[in-house]
C-alpha positions as CSV (number, residue, x, y, z in Angstrom):
1,M,192.7,73.0,8.0
2,T,194.7,76.1,7.4
3,T,197.1,77.2,9.7
4,N,195.4,80.4,10.7
5,K,192.0,78.3,11.4
6,F,194.0,76.0,13.6
7,V,195.7,78.9,15.5
8,W,192.1,80.7,16.0
9,L,190.8,77.4,17.4
10,L,193.6,77.0,19.8
11,I,193.0,80.7,20.7
12,G,189.4,80.0,21.2
13,F,190.0,76.7,23.4
14,F,192.4,78.4,25.9
15,I,189.9,81.2,26.2
16,S,186.9,79.2,27.1
17,I,189.0,77.3,29.9
18,P,188.8,80.2,32.3
19,L,185.3,81.3,31.1
20,L,184.3,77.6,32.4
21,Q,186.3,77.9,35.4
22,F,184.6,81.1,36.2
23,T,181.0,79.7,35.7
24,S,181.7,76.7,37.7
25,C,183.3,78.8,40.5
26,E,180.2,81.2,40.3
27,R,177.9,78.3,40.8
28,I,179.8,77.0,43.6
29,D,179.8,80.4,45.2
30,D,175.8,80.7,44.8
31,F,175.2,77.4,46.1
32,N,177.4,78.2,49.3
33,A,175.4,81.6,49.9
34,N,172.2,79.7,49.5
35,L,173.2,77.1,51.8
36,S,174.4,79.7,54.2
37,N,171.1,81.7,53.6
38,A,169.2,78.4,54.4
39,L,171.0,77.4,57.7
40,G,170.5,81.0,59.0
41,I,166.7,80.7,58.3
42,L,166.5,77.5,60.1
43,D,168.4,79.1,63.0
44,E,165.9,81.7,63.2
45,G,163.1,79.2,63.2
46,I,164.6,77.2,65.9
47,N,165.1,80.4,68.0
48,M,161.5,81.4,67.4
49,M,160.4,77.9,68.6
50,N,162.5,78.1,71.6
51,N,161.1,81.6,72.6
52,Q,157.7,81.2,71.7
53,S,156.6,77.3,71.0
54,S,153.0,78.0,70.8
55,S,153.6,80.1,67.6
56,W,154.6,77.0,65.6
57,R,152.4,77.5,62.4
58,E,153.8,81.3,62.1
59,T,157.2,79.9,62.6
60,L,156.8,77.4,59.9
61,E,155.2,79.8,57.5
62,Y,158.0,82.1,58.1
63,V,160.8,79.6,57.4
64,Y,159.0,78.1,54.3
65,D,158.3,81.9,52.9
66,N,162.0,82.8,53.5
67,M,163.8,79.5,52.5
68,P,165.7,79.9,49.1
69,E,163.8,78.7,46.1
70,T,166.9,76.5,45.3
71,M,166.6,74.4,48.4
72,H,163.5,72.4,47.1
73,D,163.9,69.5,49.3
74,V,164.1,71.4,52.6
75,K,160.8,73.7,51.5
76,E,159.2,70.5,50.7
77,D,160.2,69.1,54.1
78,I,158.8,72.2,55.6
79,G,155.6,72.0,53.9
80,V,155.0,68.4,55.0
81,L,155.7,69.1,58.5
82,M,153.3,72.0,58.4
83,N,150.4,69.8,56.7
84,E,151.1,67.3,59.4
85,S,151.1,69.6,62.2
86,I,147.8,71.1,61.0
87,G,146.3,67.6,60.8
88,A,147.5,66.7,64.3
89,V,146.0,69.7,66.1
90,T,142.6,69.3,64.2
91,G,142.4,65.6,64.8
92,S,140.9,63.9,68.0
93,I,144.4,62.4,69.4
94,L,144.9,65.1,72.2
95,C,148.4,63.8,72.9
96,V,149.5,64.2,69.5
97,A,148.3,67.6,69.4
98,D,149.9,68.5,72.6
99,A,153.2,67.3,71.5
100,V,153.1,69.4,68.0
101,P,155.4,72.2,69.3
102,T,158.1,69.8,70.5
103,R,157.8,67.9,67.3
104,V,158.2,71.0,65.3
105,L,161.2,72.3,67.1
106,N,163.0,68.8,67.0
107,Q,162.1,68.4,63.1
108,L,163.7,72.0,62.5
109,I,167.0,70.8,64.4
110,R,167.0,67.6,62.4
111,M,166.5,69.4,59.0
112,R,169.5,71.9,60.0
113,A,171.6,68.9,60.7
114,K,170.8,67.0,57.5
115,L,171.4,70.1,55.4
116,E,174.8,71.1,57.1
117,E,176.1,67.3,57.8
118,G,174.3,65.5,55.0
119,Y,172.9,62.7,57.4
120,V,170.6,62.5,60.3
121,P,170.2,59.3,62.6
122,R,167.1,57.7,62.3
123,I,164.3,58.1,65.0
124,C,161.8,55.8,66.7
125,P,158.3,57.2,67.0
126,T,157.0,58.5,70.2
127,I,153.9,56.4,71.5
128,C,151.5,58.7,73.8
129,Q,148.4,56.8,73.9
130,T,146.9,53.3,73.1
131,S,143.5,52.3,72.2
132,I,143.4,49.8,75.5
133,N,145.8,49.9,78.6
134,E,146.0,46.2,79.0
135,I,145.3,43.0,77.2
136,D,142.8,41.1,79.4
137,L,142.1,37.6,77.8
138,S,139.0,37.3,80.1
139,E,137.3,39.9,78.2
140,S,135.7,39.8,74.8
141,D,138.4,39.3,72.2
142,E,136.8,42.4,70.1
143,I,138.4,44.6,72.8
144,Y,141.9,43.6,72.1
145,E,141.9,41.9,68.5
146,T,142.9,45.2,67.2
147,I,145.0,47.7,69.3
148,A,145.7,51.1,68.1
149,F,149.0,53.0,69.1
150,Y,148.9,56.9,68.7
151,G,151.8,59.0,68.2
152,Y,154.2,60.8,65.9
153,D,157.4,60.4,63.8
154,F,156.4,56.8,62.8
155,P,159.1,55.3,60.4
156,A,158.2,52.6,57.9
157,I,156.3,50.0,59.4
158,D,159.2,47.5,58.6
159,R,161.3,48.9,61.2
160,L,158.5,48.2,63.7
161,F,157.7,44.7,65.2
162,V,155.9,43.0,68.0
163,V,157.3,40.9,70.6
164,L,155.5,38.7,73.2
165,K,157.6,38.1,76.5
166,K,157.6,36.2,79.6
167,N,158.6,37.4,83.1
168,N,161.5,34.8,83.0
169,G,162.9,36.5,79.8
170,E,161.6,34.2,77.2
171,A,160.2,36.0,73.9
172,I,158.9,35.5,70.7
173,G,158.1,37.9,67.8
174,I,155.1,37.8,65.9
175,T,154.9,38.8,62.4
176,E,152.2,40.4,59.8
177,V,150.3,42.1,62.6
178,I,151.1,45.7,62.0
179,A,149.5,48.1,59.8
180,A,149.9,52.1,59.3
181,S,146.8,53.9,60.4
182,T,144.9,56.2,57.9
183,S,145.4,59.2,60.1
184,G,149.3,58.9,59.7
185,Y,149.6,59.4,63.7
186,G,149.8,55.6,64.6
187,I,149.5,52.0,63.7
188,T,147.4,49.0,64.7
189,V,148.3,45.7,65.7
190,G,145.7,42.8,64.9
191,L,145.8,39.9,67.3
192,K,142.6,38.2,66.0
193,G,142.9,34.4,66.2
194,R,146.1,34.8,68.5
195,E,144.4,34.3,71.7
196,S,146.2,31.0,72.5
197,V,149.6,32.4,72.0
198,L,148.7,35.6,74.1
199,A,148.1,33.1,76.9
200,Q,151.4,31.9,77.1
201,Y,153.0,35.1,77.6
202,D,152.9,38.1,80.2
203,R,153.7,41.3,78.1
204,L,153.0,42.7,74.5
205,A,156.0,44.9,73.4
206,L,155.8,47.1,70.3
207,M,159.7,47.6,69.1
208,C,161.3,50.0,67.0
209,D,164.6,48.4,65.9
210,N,166.0,47.3,69.3
211,T,164.1,49.8,71.4
212,V,160.8,49.2,73.2
213,I,158.5,52.1,72.6
214,S,155.3,50.6,74.1
215,E,154.5,47.6,76.3
216,L,151.2,46.2,77.4
217,L,150.5,43.7,80.3
218,I,148.7,40.5,79.2
219,F,146.1,38.9,81.8
220,P,145.1,35.4,81.2
221,N,141.6,34.2,81.0
């Protein structure tokens, strides 16, 4: 390589460094601007829900339409929340439909926290209705062999488990009884063939992590 070519290569190298730095800084500035814009849009949505919760659908549409396109994950989450909420109000589970405005507000707050802080603590579902109010072993087992728990914000079912309890504090977990419902707004607990075990306990508790989210009394045969 001649001396002149070497010199020009060095000149090109040192010129390219500030150009790369400028491009990198420009991208960071763009990201920060989009992040600030996204947080602002979520703030507007939260304020809209606080002022007029019945307009949750219009609020979600506004947030979705105005969210920067670069915030793909947030837009996707908004779309999922909208579809789930529409499904809830058109379904037959009244308690879920009634809870939609509160859930929309809470989810917008969670989305904002996740976007700003990068992490949101896991939540447990809210149970608002069960297919039966108690387990009466004197009745036909068809009544209680499959119990539906309706609600919203259900996590993966591996965080849910069923515990049978006695009034003296003794308890036992039963496994492989929980299944997610097709509606997405509940789970079912299958108790077929477990009558003899149920008869030894006083209550059935549905647990999320270490929290009781629903409990049914068990009455003996």
